[in-house]
VOBA-1610 file (N, C-alpha, C; in pm, whole numbers, padded with zeros to 5 digits, always signed):
BEGIN
Met+05530-00124-00340Met+05717-00086-00364Met+05741+00026-00253Thr+05853+00043-00233Thr+05893+00140-00154Thr+06069+00177-00234Ser+06090+00288-00209Ser+06209+00340-00308Ser+06326+00229-00241Gln+06325+00147-00158Gln+06426+00079-00118Gln+06397-00050-00206Asp+06332-00082-00220Asp+06240-00195-00317Asp+06310-00128-00478Leu+06287-00068-00494Leu+06297+00004-00672Leu+06483+00055-00674Tyr+06516+00116-00555Tyr+06678+00190-00540Tyr+06727+00135-00423Pro+06770+00007-00464Pro+06821-00055-00319Pro+06982-00013-00297Val+06991-00020-00207Val+07188+00042-00166Val+07289-00009-00224Ser+07239-00193-00256Ser+07329-00231-00311Ser+07313-00184-00449Arg+07303-00129-00466Arg+07324-00058-00649Arg+07459-00011-00613Leu+07458+00084-00543Leu+07605+00184-00533Leu+07707+00071-00561Ala+07725-00002-00463Ala+07880-00098-00436Ala+07867-00215-00613Ala+07741-00216-00706Ala+07737-00328-00807Ala+07765-00169-00918Ala+07752-00049-00874Ala+07812+00042-01009Ala+07969+00057-00950Gln+08010+00048-00866Gln+08127+00083-00804Gln+08231-00071-00872Glu+08155-00174-00867Glu+08249-00346-00896Glu+08255-00318-01080Ala+08157-00248-01090Ala+08132-00250-01241Ala+08231-00143-01326Thr+08225-00050-01246Thr+08329+00078-01288Thr+08431+00029-01304Ala+08534-00093-01186Ala+08654-00120-01169Ala+08659-00212-01293Lys+08567-00317-01319Lys+08548-00384-01426Lys+08591-00368-01544Ala+08511-00245-01597Ala+08524-00167-01712Ala+08669-00127-01732Gly+08762-00093-01614Gly+08886-00030-01647Gly+08922+00109-01598Leu+08757+00160-01551Leu+08735+00303-01510Leu+08835+00325-01408Asp+08815+00505-01409Asp+08888+00531-01253Asp+08780+00546-01152Ala+08607+00598-01214Ala+08537+00660-01144Ala+08432+00649-01250Leu+08290+00698-01210Leu+08165+00735-01276Leu+08130+00854-01227Leu+08141+00941-01315Leu+08057+01105-01209Leu+07898+01099-01319Leu+07813+01083-01236Leu+07685+01097-01256Leu+07607+01237-01206Thr+07572+01336-01305Thr+07509+01423-01238Thr+07373+01395-01311Pro+07286+01530-01256Pro+07126+01471-01279Pro+07069+01443-01371Gly+07018+01310-01360Gly+06943+01254-01507Gly+06929+01106-01492Pro+06885+00986-01565Pro+06863+00883-01515Pro+06975+00796-01437Asp+07088+00829-01483Asp+07212+00763-01438Asp+07200+00767-01310Leu+07210+00920-01234Leu+07231+00957-01121Leu+07076+00851-01043Arg+06984+00889-01097Arg+06880+00851-01043Arg+06886+00674-01020Tyr+06921+00661-01138Tyr+06924+00490-01097Tyr+07025+00463-01002Val+07119+00482-00950Val+07235+00436-00871Val+07198+00487-00755Ser+07168+00590-00727Ser+07097+00693-00604Ser+06956+00674-00563Gly+06864+00689-00637Gly+06760+00723-00601Gly+06715+00877-00586Tyr+06794+00906-00629Tyr+06802+01092-00619Tyr+06772+01139-00749Glu+06630+01212-00738Glu+06602+01277-00870Glu+06646+01387-00874Ala+06727+01451-00902Ala+06803+01591-00858Ala+06750+01695-00979Leu+06761+01813-00958Leu+06704+01898-01075Leu+06836+01904-01118Pro+06769+01939-01279Pro+06911+01942-01330Pro+06909+02090-01355Leu+07021+02198-01319Leu+07045+02292-01279Leu+07181+02348-01313Glu+07259+02486-01368Glu+07398+02462-01380Glu+07481+02484-01298Arg+07420+02444-01165Arg+07494+02459-01047Arg+07517+02287-01031Leu+07627+02253-01020Leu+07696+02126-01043Leu+07632+02044-00904Thr+07548+01934-00926Thr+07566+01799-00857Thr+07591+01701-00900Cys+07677+01615-00861Cys+07741+01468-00929Cys+07790+01373-00810Leu+07725+01252-00836Leu+07746+01172-00740Leu+07880+01123-00796Val+07985+01107-00765Val+08143+01037-00825Val+08135+00918-00744Val+08177+00824-00797Val+08143+00681-00791Val+08321+00642-00835Pro+08398+00614-00722Pro+08556+00571-00797Pro+08567+00410-00777Ala+08610+00376-00859Ala+08667+00209-00870Ala+08692+00163-00734Ser+08724+00224-00685Ser+08787+00194-00511Ser+08814+00355-00426Gly+08769+00311-00309Gly+08722+00419-00221Gly+08598+00461-00162Glu+08595+00571-00118Glu+08454+00617-00064Glu+08370+00699-00186Ser+08253+00686-00233Ser+08149+00752-00328Ser+08134+00873-00223Phe+08107+00954-00297Phe+08075+01114-00268Phe+07975+01173-00355Met+07892+01286-00296Met+07821+01355-00371Met+07840+01512-00352Met+07890+01583-00499Met+07894+01702-00471Met+07753+01758-00508Val+07701+01894-00421Val+07596+01906-00382Val+07608+02036-00358Pro+07535+02153-00457Pro+07535+02330-00402Pro+07463+02297-00286Arg+07536+02403-00187Arg+07461+02391-00032Arg+07320+02478-00042Leu+07240+02517-00116Leu+07090+02499-00118Leu+07021+02414-00164Glu+07126+02321-00202Glu+07043+02186-00229Glu+07046+02062-00158Leu+07134+02042-00076Leu+07184+01961+00018Leu+07040+01893+00128Pro+06953+01995+00195Pro+06859+01946+00225Pro+06772+01845+00131Ala+06785+01874+00005Ala+06698+01802-00063Ala+06736+01668-00113Ala+06900+01674-00130Ala+06974+01586-00146Ala+06991+01414-00011Gln+07010+01515+00112Gln+06965+01409+00229Gln+06836+01366+00229Ala+06795+01429+00220Ala+06565+01343+00218Ala+06536+01260+00132Ser+06606+01228+00012Ser+06654+01147-00087Ser+06643+01029-00034Pro+06642+00916-00115Pro+06706+00767-00055Pro+06798+00748-00085Ala+06896+00862-00151Ala+07034+00871-00142Ala+07078+00872-00005Ser+07015+00944+00134Ser+07111+00964+00214Ser+07110+00791+00285Arg+07063+00682+00212Arg+07059+00559+00294Arg+07176+00479+00280Leu+07258+00536+00154Leu+07417+00543+00062Leu+07533+00475+00144Gly+07501+00615+00311Gly+07654+00643+00359Gly+07743+00717+00261Leu+07692+00795+00203Leu+07764+00869+00118Leu+07814+01001+00192Asp+07889+01078+00173Asp+07951+01150+00231Asp+07901+01309+00121Phe+07818+01368+00179Phe+07771+01485+00116Phe+07877+01623+00098Val+07927+01654-00012Val+08015+01744+00035Val+07939+01858-00071Ala+07880+01965+00038Ala+07826+02099-00032Ala+07948+02189-00034Trp+07879+02269-00149Trp+07970+02385-00205Trp+07899+02502-00244Asp+07959+02562-00187Asp+07892+02696-00218Asp+07949+02809-00303Glu+07871+02945-00324Glu+07907+02964-00495Glu+08022+03021-00516Thr+08076+03048-00446Thr+08256+03122-00522Thr+08327+03014-00466Asp+08271+02873-00502Asp+08387+02731-00493Asp+08346+02726-00663Asp+08466+02613-00676Asp+08424+02577-00859Asp+08447+02429-00808Pro+08312+02327-00813Pro+08305+02226-00760Pro+08433+02121-00851Tyr+08412+02104-00963Tyr+08496+02092-01056Tyr+08588+02052-01037Asp+08690+02144-00992Asp+08823+02136-00921Asp+08798+02053-00797Val+08699+02087-00702Val+08716+01960-00610Val+08689+01839-00599Val+08555+01860-00735Val+08613+01655-00774Val+08728+01609-00800Ala+08826+01669-00906Ala+08940+01669-00925Ala+09065+01641-00849Ser+09052+01736-00719Ser+09131+01747-00628Ser+09110+01635-00506Arg+08979+01584-00508Arg+08943+01452-00412Arg+08937+01301-00504Leu+08971+01352-00658Leu+09007+01169-00709Leu+09108+01169-00715Gly+09200+01285-00738Gly+09353+01279-00798Gly+09416+01240-00903Arg+09505+01205-00972Arg+09515+01147-01060Arg+09421+01045-01137Val+09352+01018-01232Val+09253+00914-01282Val+09328+00960-01435Ala+09320+00856-01476Ala+09288+00809-01620Ala+09214+00834-01720Lys+09074+00723-01652Lys+08928+00722-01764Lys+08843+00733-01666Val+08742+00869-01711Val+08604+00822-01632Val+08510+00845-01716Gly+08402+00755-01674Gly+08271+00744-01712Gly+08179+00857-01709Leu+08111+00965-01762Leu+08035+01047-01770Leu+07869+01014-01788Ala+07821+01072-01691Ala+07661+01008-01744Ala+07628+01066-01884Asp+07541+00939-01944Asp+07487+00954-02051Asp+07412+01154-02056Arg+07374+01136-01999Arg+07275+01274-01980Arg+07324+01419-01917Met+07456+01401-01936Met+07534+01505-01913Met+07575+01614-01988Trp+07528+01727-01900Trp+07533+01833-01993Trp+07685+01890-02078Ala+07685+01941-02211Ala+07800+01936-02248Ala+07882+02049-02173Met+07805+02149-02072Met+07863+02223-02005Met+07956+02186-01872Ala+07915+02058-01854Ala+07957+01960-01693Ala+08117+01918-01811Ser+08053+01856-01890Ser+08177+01796-01955Ser+08290+01855-01984Leu+08268+01999-02055Leu+08377+02084-02084Leu+08441+02091-02004Arg+08356+02134-01859Arg+08438+02166-01693Arg+08549+02099-01674Phe+08457+01936-01656Phe+08528+01821-01629Phe+08674+01816-01696Arg+08681+01829-01809Arg+08753+01842-01872Arg+08859+01935-01912Ala+08820+02020-01872Ala+08910+02133-01849Ala+09009+02083-01661Ala+08895+02064-01576Ala+08975+02026-01410Ala+09044+01893-01416Met+09060+01835-01574Met+09119+01707-01537Met+09168+01694-01690Pro+09269+01739-01730Pro+09300+01738-01917Pro+09351+01621-01917Ser+09406+01556-01859Ser+09460+01451-01918Ser+09397+01316-01903Thr+09280+01314-01862Thr+09173+01244-01815Thr+09071+01168-01907Glu+09098+01049-01995Glu+08964+01043-02092Glu+08851+01030-02018Gln+08744+01084-02129Gln+08626+01050-02113Gln+08563+00966-02186Val+08453+00911-02108Val+08382+00810-02183Val+08242+00793-02157Leu+08137+00718-02230Leu+08001+00708-02150Leu+07992+00643-02067Ala+07928+00659-01939Ala+07907+00595-01831Ala+07789+00435-01892Gly+07697+00500-01945Gly+07628+00380-01975Gly+07696+00273-02021Thr+07816+00250-02116Thr+07908+00150-02120Thr+07900+00064-01983Val+07945+00129-01872Val+07933+00019-01728Val+07778-00008-01688Leu+07727+00123-01646Leu+07558+00108-01608Leu+07490+00006-01721Arg+07495+00018-01834Arg+07409-00077-01885Arg+07353-00202-01845Glu+07489-00272-01833Glu+07493-00400-01770Glu+07400-00427-01629Leu+07368-00315-01578Leu+07264-00313-01491Leu+07160-00314-01492Arg+07126-00181-01578Arg+07005-00102-01610Arg+06918-00219-01693Met+06947-00294-01757Met+06902-00425-01862Met+06820-00513-01787Arg+06904-00577-01678Arg+06835-00655-01574Arg+06794-00607-01504Lys+06629-00607-01545Lys+06516-00548-01429Lys+06492-00647-01291Ser+06499-00614-01167Ser+06477-00698-01056Ser+06351-00722-01027Ala+06272-00790-00971Ala+06145-00832-00928Ala+06062-00732-00933Ala+06140-00615-00816Ala+06057-00477-00773Ala+06021-00390-00945Glu+06134-00384-01000Glu+06155-00306-01094Glu+05999-00361-01193Val+06034-00507-01232Val+05905-00602-01340Val+05783-00536-01276Ala+05751-00565-01118Ala+05611-00500-01089Ala+05615-00355-01077Ala+05687-00280-01075Ala+05691-00111-01131Ala+05657-00119-01293Leu+05686-00161-01352Leu+05686-00165-01535Leu+05518-00228-01524Arg+05477-00344-01465Arg+05350-00380-01478Arg+05264-00343-01449Glu+05285-00239-01303Glu+05168-00140-01254Glu+05123-00039-01365Ala+05268+00018-01398Ala+05289+00129-01567Ala+05190+00059-01660Gly+05190-00070-01677Gly+05144-00115-01781Gly+04971-00111-01761Glu+04934-00125-01645Glu+04839-00150-01574Glu+04793-00018-01612Ala+04844+00114-01606Ala+04787+00233-01584Ala+04762+00294-01734Ile+04861+00257-01796Ile+04804+00300-01957Ile+04722+00225-02009Asp+04715+00120-01999Asp+04597+00033-02001Asp+04469+00095-02023Ala+04478+00137-01850Ala+04310+00204-01863Ala+04280+00296-01921Val+04412+00364-01972Val+04386+00483-02039Val+04316+00475-02164His+04389+00342-02269His+04352+00279-02366His+04171+00237-02364Arg+04148+00207-02263Arg+04045+00144-02273Arg+03903+00284-02284Gln+03965+00394-02258Gln+03880+00505-02228Gln+03873+00614-02374Val+04029+00531-02507Val+04014+00668-02588Val+03871+00604-02692Pro+03817+00525-02735Pro+03729+00526-02800Pro+03617+00612-02762Gln+03578+00642-02647Gln+03506+00763-02601Gln+03561+00921-02646Phe+03714+00962-02681Phe+03771+01048-02686Phe+03769+01038-02863Leu+03803+00966-02956Leu+03775+00953-03068Leu+03629+00971-03126Lys+03626+01067-03207Lys+03510+01108-03281Lys+03535+01174-03392Ala+03455+01122-03521Ala+03493+01212-03628Ala+03430+01356-03615Gly+03507+01458-03680Gly+03494+01581-03614Gly+03550+01695-03505Arg+03611+01636-03446Arg+03700+01632-03327Arg+03828+01673-03393Thr+03959+01733-03362Thr+04079+01752-03406Thr+04159+01675-03312Glu+04286+01628-03361Glu+04374+01524-03279Glu+04411+01607-03189Arg+04466+01768-03171Arg+04495+01836-03090Arg+04416+01774-02962Glu+04280+01813-02994Glu+04109+01756-02876Glu+04149+01657-02822Val+04177+01523-02876Val+04167+01429-02865Val+04297+01362-02764Gly+04359+01428-02797Gly+04533+01469-02737Gly+04494+01479-02539Lys+04434+01613-02576Lys+04384+01689-02449Lys+04312+01603-02338Asp+04198+01508-02375Asp+04130+01425-02342Asp+04241+01293-02283Ile+04309+01252-02404Ile+04412+01149-02304Ile+04537+01203-02218His+04566+01317-02253His+04689+01381-02195His+04630+01398-02038Asp+04477+01389-01989Asp+04436+01442-01862Asp+04412+01289-01843Ala+04358+01212-01902Ala+04318+01090-01858Ala+04441+00992-01792Ile+04550+01020-01840Ile+04694+00954-01828Ile+04758+01004-01675Leu+04744+01148-01625Leu+04740+01205-01524Leu+04656+01151-01407Ala+04535+01106-01453Ala+04404+01014-01365Ala+04430+00916-01385Ala+04508+00851-01405Ala+04501+00685-01410Ala+04656+00666-01368Gly+04674+00766-01273Gly+04835+00730-01172Gly+04982+00797-01224His+04975+00857-01336His+05122+00863-01381His+05131+00989-01321Ser+05258+01063-01281Ser+05326+01192-01258Ser+05351+01229-01356Thr+05406+01230-01469Thr+05416+01281-01573Thr+05321+01267-01707Val+05338+01285-01814Val+05304+01303-01937Val+05419+01265-02037Asp+05467+01202-02092Asp+05576+01200-02181Asp+05556+01221-02305Phe+05434+01146-02369Phe+05423+01146-02485Phe+05285+01140-02529Val+05216+01184-02620Val+05034+01190-02676Val+05038+01165-02830Ile+05058+01065-02906Ile+05048+01069-03007Ile+04942+01050-03063Val+04843+01146-03143Val+04719+01078-03187Val+04735+01108-03313Ala+04722+01008-03407Ala+04774+01044-03572Ala+04703+00974-03674Ser+04649+01063-03689Ser+04526+01058-03820Ser+04488+01065-03951Gly+04442+00959-04012Gly+04464+00916-04186Gly+04602+00918-04194Pro+04647+01043-04282Pro+04787+01020-04276Pro+04846+01062-04231Asn+04857+01123-04107Asn+04940+01115-04031Asn+04996+00996-04006Gly+04889+00967-03985Gly+04936+00767-03898Gly+05027+00719-03963Ala+05095+00807-04124Ala+05247+00719-04163Ala+05337+00762-04112Ser+05332+00869-04043Ser+05467+00936-03970Ser+05484+00865-03815Pro+05566+00750-03793Pro+05542+00702-03683Pro+05567+00837-03539His+05629+00918-03551His+05673+01000-03418His+05552+01116-03403His+05481+01147-03519His+05375+01220-03527His+05295+01287-03396Glu+05282+01337-03324Glu+05244+01445-03233Glu+05053+01423-03234Val+05024+01560-03255Val+04917+01570-03259Val+04912+01765-03331Ser+04834+01785-03440Ser+04747+01886-03521Ser+04669+01879-03479Asp+04632+02017-03565Asp+04481+02060-03554Asp+04402+02014-03673Arg+04429+01876-03714Arg+04426+01821-03839Arg+04215+01809-03777Val+04143+01779-03841Val+04049+01690-03818Val+03983+01566-03861Ile+03988+01446-03753Ile+03989+01355-03809Ile+03821+01300-03847Gln+03842+01240-03985Gln+03729+01227-04078Gln+03699+01106-04028Ala+03563+01073-04077Ala+03495+00923-04072Ala+03555+00807-04176Gly+03542+00706-04088Gly+03618+00582-04178Gly+03819+00610-04205Glu+03866+00696-04114Glu+03990+00689-04113Glu+04035+00632-03956Pro+04157+00539-03999Pro+04251+00534-03887Pro+04284+00620-03830Val+04349+00580-03686Val+04395+00683-03583Val+04512+00637-03516Val+04647+00597-03506Val+04775+00557-03434Val+04770+00637-03297Val+04715+00541-03168Val+04764+00675-03048Val+04824+00582-02978Asp+04957+00626-02984Asp+05065+00599-02846Asp+05104+00687-02808Ile+05095+00608-02661Ile+05082+00710-02522Ile+05167+00656-02447Gly+05259+00727-02320Gly+05329+00693-02240Gly+05317+00773-02120Gly+05356+00759-02004Gly+05405+00837-01896Gly+05509+00794-01765Gln+05542+00865-01717Gln+05602+00802-01598Gln+05549+00804-01445Leu+05499+00714-01431Leu+05485+00693-01250Leu+05516+00765-01161His+05472+00792-01020His+05498+00834-00873His+05663+00777-00895Asn+05733+00659-00940Asn+05808+00550-00854Asn+05922+00578-01009Gly+05869+00673-01086Gly+06007+00679-01174Gly+05981+00574-01325Tyr+05944+00489-01326Tyr+05907+00419-01432Tyr+05810+00410-01474Cys+05800+00346-01655Cys+05787+00454-01737Cys+05653+00362-01809Ser+05565+00404-01839Ser+05467+00338-01967Ser+05513+00358-02091Asp+05445+00273-02186Asp+05460+00301-02325Asp+05358+00209-02401Ser+05271+00231-02490Ser+05153+00146-02524Ser+05080+00220-02623Thr+05073+00132-02737Thr+05034+00174-02884Thr+04914+00105-02904Arg+04793+00168-02960Arg+04676+00101-02971Arg+04638+00181-03179Thr+04618+00094-03224Thr+04547+00160-03358Thr+04411+00120-03366Tyr+04281+00235-03421Tyr+04186+00270-03398Tyr+04115+00303-03516Cys+04025+00308-03559Cys+03963+00293-03670Cys+03774+00394-03663Val+03794+00520-03716Val+03672+00594-03713Val+03544+00561-03795Gly+03504+00430-03742Gly+03392+00401-03870Gly+03475+00284-03905Glu+03387+00195-04013Glu+03480+00141-04123Glu+03625+00153-04173Pro+03707+00072-04188Pro+03858+00099-04240Pro+03866+00103-04392Pro+03918+00164-04461Pro+03918+00083-04554Pro+03984-00062-04562Ala+03948-00115-04773Ala+03974-00244-04724Ala+04097-00264-04762Asp+04212-00189-04742Asp+04318-00214-04803Asp+04401-00204-04623Phe+04329-00149-04582Phe+04425-00093-04444Phe+04386-00244-04359Ala+04253-00275-04356Ala+04219-00384-04298Ala+04281-00489-04299Ala+04353-00487-04440Ala+04418-00615-04505Ala+04535-00648-04409Tyr+04608-00494-04379Tyr+04741-00512-04377Tyr+04763-00451-04214Tyr+04664-00434-04205Tyr+04622-00473-04037Tyr+04637-00611-03933Glu+04594-00682-04021Glu+04578-00807-03978Glu+04710-00880-03984Val+04783-00834-04117Val+04922-00900-04155Val+05022-00832-04015Leu+04970-00677-03955Leu+05044-00633-03808Leu+05034-00695-03730Arg+04906-00738-03656Arg+04834-00847-03579Arg+04931-00946-03570Gln+04932-00994-03697Gln+05022-01148-03683Gln+05192-01090-03675Ala+05243-01047-03725Ala+05384-00951-03690Ala+05365-00974-03548Gln+05299-00870-03495Gln+05323-00880-03319Gln+05360-00952-03226Asp+05188-01044-03234Asp+05190-01170-03222Asp+05338-01307-03214Ala+05391-01260-03351Ala+05532-01385-03384Ala+05634-01297-03281Ala+05655-01170-03234Ala+05753-01170-03210Ala+05759-01138-03073Cys+05644-01128-02990Cys+05598-01164-02847Cys+05636-01312-02803Ala+05591-01404-02905Ala+05601-01563-02895Ala+05736-01589-02952Ala+05824-01511-02983Ala+05938-01569-03012Ala+06061-01509-02885Val+05996-01451-02807Val+06033-01403-02651Val+06103-01522-02614Arg+06198-01552-02509Arg+06279-01616-02417Arg+06406-01606-02407Pro+06430-01627-02279Pro+06578-01642-02267Pro+06693-01674-02374Gly+06841-01665-02389Gly+06935-01707-02488Gly+06894-01657-02633Val+06790-01612-02686Val+06748-01610-02820Val+06846-01454-02874Thr+06870-01394-02963Thr+06910-01239-02966Thr+06818-01188-02982Cys+06853-01046-02997Cys+06780-00956-02979Cys+06713-00893-03111Glu+06809-00927-03179Glu+06799-00922-03366Glu+06688-01046-03420Ser+06683-01115-03333Ser+06599-01233-03394Ser+06405-01202-03386Ile+06461-01132-03233Ile+06276-01109-03242Ile+06261-00991-03332Asp+06316-00908-03354Asp+06282-00812-03486Asp+06274-00894-03613Ala+06348-00974-03614Ala+06346-01057-03723Ala+06195-01139-03762Ala+06180-01212-03595Ala+06038-01269-03643Ala+05900-01162-03672Ala+05921-01026-03620Ala+05835-00972-03651Ala+05852-00913-03797Arg+05953-00851-03871Arg+05945-00851-03986Arg+05951-00923-04108Ser+05991-01041-04061Ser+05948-01167-04169Ser+05793-01178-04224Val+05720-01149-04111Val+05594-01169-04124Val+05544-01066-04224Ile+05597-00958-04197Ile+05545-00808-04297Ile+05609-00813-04421Glu+05751-00867-04418Glu+05805-00841-04534Glu+05785-00975-04622Asp+05716-01086-04585Asp+05641-01218-04657Asp+05497-01156-04730Ala+05418-01049-04669Ala+05325-01020-04724Ala+05316-00908-04817Gly+05461-00851-04819Gly+05501-00753-04948Gly+05454-00618-04848Tyr+05487-00622-04760Tyr+05469-00451-04653Tyr+05622-00445-04614Gly+05721-00498-04623Gly+05860-00470-04593Gly+05888-00358-04561Glu+05907-00279-04707Glu+05934-00172-04700Glu+05870-00035-04655Tyr+05723-00118-04617Tyr+05635+00035-04490Tyr+05699-00021-04346Phe+05784-00056-04326Phe+05784-00110-04166Phe+05943-00048-04174Ile+05981+00090-04101Ile+06076+00166-04144Ile+06146+00227-04001His+06125+00083-03911His+06158+00159-03754His+06244+00020-03699Arg+06300-00010-03620Arg+06306-00112-03519Arg+06217-00165-03436Thr+06199-00284-03428Thr+06081-00367-03334Thr+06053-00317-03199Gly+06175-00271-03160Gly+06155-00271-03015Gly+06278-00182-02927His+06251-00144-02839His+06337-00023-02731His+06296-00089-02578Gly+06408-00145-02540Gly+06391-00113-02377Gly+06298-00022-02291Ile+06285-00024-02185Ile+06221+00061-02098Ile+06245+00007-01971Gly+06216+00164-01882Gly+06227+00121-01726Gly+06214+00289-01666Ile+06308+00315-01628Ile+06336+00505-01551Ile+06317+00552-01705Glu+06363+00529-01815Glu+06366+00593-01914Glu+06303+00515-02057Thr+06198+00627-02098Thr+06060+00514-02211Thr+06181+00451-02303His+06289+00514-02376His+06382+00448-02432His+06522+00446-02361Glu+06600+00311-02363Glu+06704+00284-02308Glu+06716+00137-02343Glu+06860+00065-02341Glu+06873-00060-02398Glu+06857-00187-02340Pro+06741-00298-02344Pro+06795-00319-02534Pro+06728-00284-02592Tyr+06791-00282-02757Tyr+06735-00200-02860Tyr+06692-00355-02931Ile+06578-00391-03019Ile+06523-00468-03025Ile+06553-00470-03223Val+06635-00482-03237Val+06670-00392-03386Val+06814-00529-03447Ser+06796-00536-03597Ser+06888-00609-03666Ser+07015-00564-03667Gly+07111-00644-03640Gly+07250-00622-03579Gly+07277-00622-03437Asn+07163-00616-03378Asn+07219-00655-03230Asn+07177-00764-03189Thr+07309-00870-03137Thr+07304-01002-03089Thr+07319-00998-02963Glu+07315-00904-02926Glu+07292-00927-02741Glu+07194-01042-02714Pro+07208-01180-02662Pro+07115-01228-02613Pro+07033-01225-02507Met+06883-01274-02501Met+06812-01229-02428Met+06835-01263-02303Glu+06782-01219-02174Glu+06797-01265-02022Glu+06653-01247-01937Ala+06650-01334-01828Ala+06532-01260-01778Ala+06562-01161-01689Gly+06446-01065-01741Gly+06469-00941-01627Gly+06498-00855-01772Phe+06480-00864-01918Phe+06488-00768-01973Phe+06345-00717-02016Ala+06311-00564-02019Ala+06213-00554-02037Ala+06233-00430-02170Phe+06124-00457-02269Phe+06119-00362-02398Phe+05999-00368-02431Ser+05990-00297-02521Ser+05849-00271-02591Ser+05883-00377-02779Val+05798-00415-02786Val+05744-00457-02948Val+05635-00443-03010Glu+05692-00348-03100Glu+05586-00253-03183Glu+05605-00272-03351Pro+05577-00347-03395Pro+05625-00340-03509Pro+05519-00233-03586Gly+05540-00182-03715Gly+05421-00082-03784Gly+05448-00110-03903Ile+05337-00050-03970Ile+05333-00015-04124Ile+05260+00106-04154Tyr+05321+00165-04263Tyr+05331+00297-04297Tyr+05331+00314-04430Leu+05199+00352-04446Leu+05187+00395-04618Leu+05195+00571-04645Pro+05273+00613-04673Pro+05324+00765-04699Pro+05185+00791-04769Gly+05138+00894-04717Gly+05000+00950-04802Gly+04875+00952-04775Arg+04869+00832-04701Arg+04721+00723-04672Arg+04726+00709-04543His+04802+00639-04508His+04771+00594-04317His+04876+00481-04282Gly+04866+00455-04155Gly+04951+00354-04110Gly+04875+00276-03973Ala+04967+00219-03939Ala+04926+00144-03796Ala+05060+00078-03730Arg+05015+00107-03618Arg+05154+00015-03502Arg+05050-00043-03369Ile+05108-00160-03343Ile+05091-00248-03192Ile+05179-00216-03146Glu+05172-00189-03013Glu+05285-00239-02905Glu+05237-00288-02761Asp+05331-00333-02734Asp+05324-00394-02606Asp+05426-00363-02530Ile+05450-00378-02364Ile+05594-00387-02296Ile+05579-00515-02264Val+05693-00606-02292Val+05755-00726-02326Val+05860-00745-02155Val+05817-00846-02106Val+05963-00874-01995Val+05976-00990-02027Cys+06070-01055-02062Cys+06137-01199-02086Cys+06188-01251-01916Ser+06109-01374-01922Ser+06127-01444-01776Ser+06230-01582-01833Glu+06185-01669-01733Glu+06302-01784-01747Glu+06221-01849-01808Asp+06127-01831-01879Asp+06070-01951-01969Asp+05973-01892-02085Gly+05997-01763-02125Gly+05915-01681-02249Gly+05898-01532-02173Gly+05796-01483-02248Gly+05784-01352-02226Gly+05640-01305-02173Glu+05673-01184-02107Glu+05486-01176-02012Glu+05495-01068-02094Arg+05362-01007-02157Arg+05316-00930-02191Arg+05261-00825-02063Leu+05320-00700-02061Leu+05272-00601-02001Leu+05111-00508-01972Asn+05149-00521-02120Asn+05025-00403-02191Asn+04892-00536-02258Asn+04731-00523-02191Asn+04677-00643-02237Asn+04503-00568-02298Thr+04501-00508-02357Thr+04392-00432-02437Thr+04408-00476-02559Pro+04259-00469-02579Pro+04250-00545-02733Pro+04382-00505-02828Arg+04415-00602-02910Arg+04503-00577-03004Arg+04466-00595-03126Glu+04292-00639-03175Glu+04247-00651-03311Glu+04239-00490-03301Leu+04187-00442-03416Leu+04161-00302-03451Leu+04030-00295-03382Val+04052-00192-03323Val+03896-00124-03226Val+03826+00013-03327Ile+03727-00038-03340Ile+03583+00046-03456Ile+03536+00093-03360Val+03548+00244-03364Val+03429+00352-03271Val+03345+00390-03351
//
């Protein structure tokens, strides 16, 4: 896959069309995932303003600090036919954007725009309403192209390769931090350009879904939740959780782990076009509730994934968005017993025309090491 496949020039026109349809006068996209999605430019987040301006009508342009101009012109954004507007240290780029746009009623700001930039734009355009660009771009970003699905599949295979190595890292007497360091190195060796997170949660720490690592020593007979992910060179992300046990597991843990596995299977089986996001959540949650563990499933069933680890759609009660082919998201129910242990199973799933495809394929049964 090339940058032309993953960041096609057609995205700029699609973003412009969506901007007009949403009743906005322009999108203002500063460094972060929104800018990268539309232009392919992974700009440095600096105090100096870089901003892709996408008007509802007319020509788009990129405000760039003069010292960053060569990097911007060498990026995939150079294929978009943009006017690169270089600004110097004594210029006010916010006033330049306001002047070029003219009088506008409503603009969409990149969801991850720094407050500093947002307030400077407010000062430069005091009569302009600011909303989130995500309200426009979500419709584009949720529907993954074939190239994006292929990139996510590559990411899934890379993180699966790491999970296959985890049993050799997990030993009684090692600390979570020691195991986490080995996993961190393995993620990079498997082809990721960055490591986004490493969770090694042993024993009672497994009951905290976002525990990372600590100096706690892993004990024999303890379950260990390992949730890992990173970003590949192409900008697309991996995320997968498996639960291991160092020696024979406690009897009550083994019982609810089987419930969890059935719940995760049920949610994955429920994926197909037309069903709502909340119905997939319900498919997992009902299995866990029926087994008496409902109060211990304390988070949503999943989140979208792409150029961010967490993006729309969210697989949660109340989200009535219908599934469409190309939606990519995690299915990761969990059961967490405070002070004792916990478990989670997570796969990335893509909705296809006739069902769902799991992009992670390591064993989902409890792995005893």
